[in-house]
C-alpha positions as CSV (number, residue, x, y, z in Angstrom):
1,Q,-4.7,-5.1,-18.0
2,V,-3.2,-4.4,-14.6
3,Q,-3.7,-7.2,-12.1
4,L,-2.7,-7.1,-8.4
5,V,-2.4,-10.0,-6.0
6,E,-1.6,-9.5,-2.3
7,S,-0.1,-12.0,0.1
8,G,1.4,-12.2,3.6
9,G,-1.5,-11.2,5.8
10,A,-1.6,-12.9,9.2
11,T,-2.3,-12.5,12.9
12,V,0.5,-11.0,14.9
13,A,1.0,-9.8,18.5
14,P,1.3,-6.1,19.2
15,G,4.9,-4.9,18.7
16,G,5.4,-7.6,16.1
17,S,6.4,-7.4,12.4
18,L,4.9,-8.5,9.2
19,Y,5.9,-8.4,5.5
20,L,3.3,-8.1,2.8
21,S,3.8,-8.6,-0.9
22,C,1.9,-7.5,-4.0
23,S,2.5,-9.2,-7.3
24,A,1.7,-6.8,-10.1
25,S,1.3,-7.6,-13.8
26,G,0.4,-5.5,-16.9
27,L,2.1,-2.4,-15.5
28,P,2.5,0.3,-18.2
29,P,5.6,2.3,-18.8
30,D,3.8,5.6,-18.1
31,S,3.4,7.7,-15.0
32,Y,1.6,5.8,-12.2
33,Y,1.3,5.3,-8.5
34,I,1.3,2.0,-6.8
35,G,1.1,1.2,-3.2
36,W,-0.9,0.1,-0.1
37,F,-4.2,1.1,1.3
38,R,-6.1,-0.4,4.2
39,Q,-9.7,-0.7,5.5
40,A,-10.5,-1.5,9.1
41,P,-13.9,-2.9,10.1
42,G,-16.5,-0.1,10.0
43,K,-14.1,2.5,8.6
44,E,-13.4,4.0,5.2
45,R,-10.5,2.8,3.2
46,E,-7.4,4.9,3.8
47,A,-4.0,5.4,2.2
48,V,-1.0,3.7,3.9
49,V,1.9,4.4,1.5
50,V,2.4,4.8,-2.2
51,I,5.4,5.0,-4.5
52,Q,5.5,7.1,-7.7
53,H,6.8,5.1,-10.6
54,N,8.7,7.8,-12.5
55,D,10.7,9.5,-9.7
56,G,10.5,6.9,-7.0
57,K,9.1,9.3,-4.4
58,T,7.2,7.7,-1.5
59,Y,4.4,9.1,0.5
60,Y,3.5,7.7,3.9
61,S,0.4,8.4,6.0
62,D,1.3,9.9,9.4
63,S,-0.1,6.9,11.2
64,V,2.5,4.5,9.8
65,A,5.5,6.8,9.0
66,G,8.6,5.5,10.8
67,R,7.1,2.0,11.2
68,F,6.2,0.9,7.7
69,T,8.5,0.8,4.6
70,I,7.5,0.3,1.0
71,S,9.9,-1.2,-1.5
72,R,9.9,-2.7,-5.0
73,G,11.6,-5.8,-6.3
74,N,14.4,-5.5,-8.9
75,A,12.0,-6.1,-11.8
76,G,9.6,-3.5,-10.4
77,N,6.6,-5.8,-10.5
78,T,6.5,-6.8,-6.9
79,I,5.7,-4.3,-4.2
80,Y,6.5,-5.0,-0.6
81,L,5.3,-3.5,2.7
82,D,7.6,-4.1,5.7
83,M,5.5,-3.4,8.8
84,R,7.2,-3.0,12.2
85,D,6.0,-2.3,15.7
86,L,2.5,-3.2,14.8
87,K,-0.4,-1.9,16.9
88,P,-4.0,-3.1,17.3
89,E,-5.1,-0.1,15.3
90,D,-3.2,-1.4,12.3
91,T,-5.7,-4.3,12.1
92,A,-7.3,-4.1,8.6
93,V,-7.6,-5.6,5.2
94,Y,-4.6,-4.3,3.2
95,Y,-5.0,-3.7,-0.5
96,C,-2.5,-3.2,-3.2
97,S,-3.6,-0.5,-5.6
98,F,-2.6,1.1,-8.9
99,G,-3.5,4.3,-10.7
100,A,-2.2,5.7,-14.0
101,I,-2.0,9.2,-12.6
102,R,0.4,12.1,-13.3
103,M,3.5,12.4,-11.3
104,E,2.7,15.6,-9.4
105,Y,-0.8,14.4,-8.1
106,V,0.1,13.7,-4.5
107,D,2.2,16.9,-4.2
108,D,-0.8,18.9,-5.5
109,F,-3.7,17.2,-3.8
110,G,-2.4,15.0,-1.0
111,L,-2.3,11.3,-0.2
112,E,-5.9,10.8,0.7
113,A,-7.1,12.4,-2.5
114,L,-5.1,9.8,-4.4
115,R,-7.3,7.0,-2.9
116,K,-10.3,8.1,-5.0
117,A,-8.1,8.4,-8.2
118,M,-6.7,4.8,-8.0
119,T,-8.2,2.6,-10.6
120,H,-7.1,-1.0,-9.9
121,W,-7.3,-2.9,-6.6
122,G,-6.3,-6.3,-5.4
123,K,-8.6,-8.5,-3.3
124,G,-6.8,-7.7,-0.1
125,T,-5.0,-9.5,2.6
126,L,-6.1,-9.5,6.3
127,V,-3.7,-8.2,9.0
128,T,-4.8,-8.7,12.6
129,V,-2.8,-7.3,15.5
130,S,-4.0,-8.9,18.7
131,S,-2.6,-10.5,21.8
């Protein structure tokens, strides 16, 4: 059974940086996506960035491209999110998520479509960007 535990959320000033971690267990050897989603107060959950396990391709939302970077630990069971130049609109609960989904899914249907296909979620970690 896949389990995901996020950590690293905090309050940071605009323009600051933050580093989130997701500890994953029970990951299968098959094709899957793993990555970060977020949900701001009063808004729907949205995709931030995911990585495809088989080919290592990454997919970023337009709102974070160039500021956020996803990476994996050497053993592959820790997922990191390096967030730079944070803005107040980045304030949200950030969730680590997993989905055993075929490799071409995001190329075929887009990143936001992936959100509904993901099957496992962590409990989330709160990021607040405020002065």
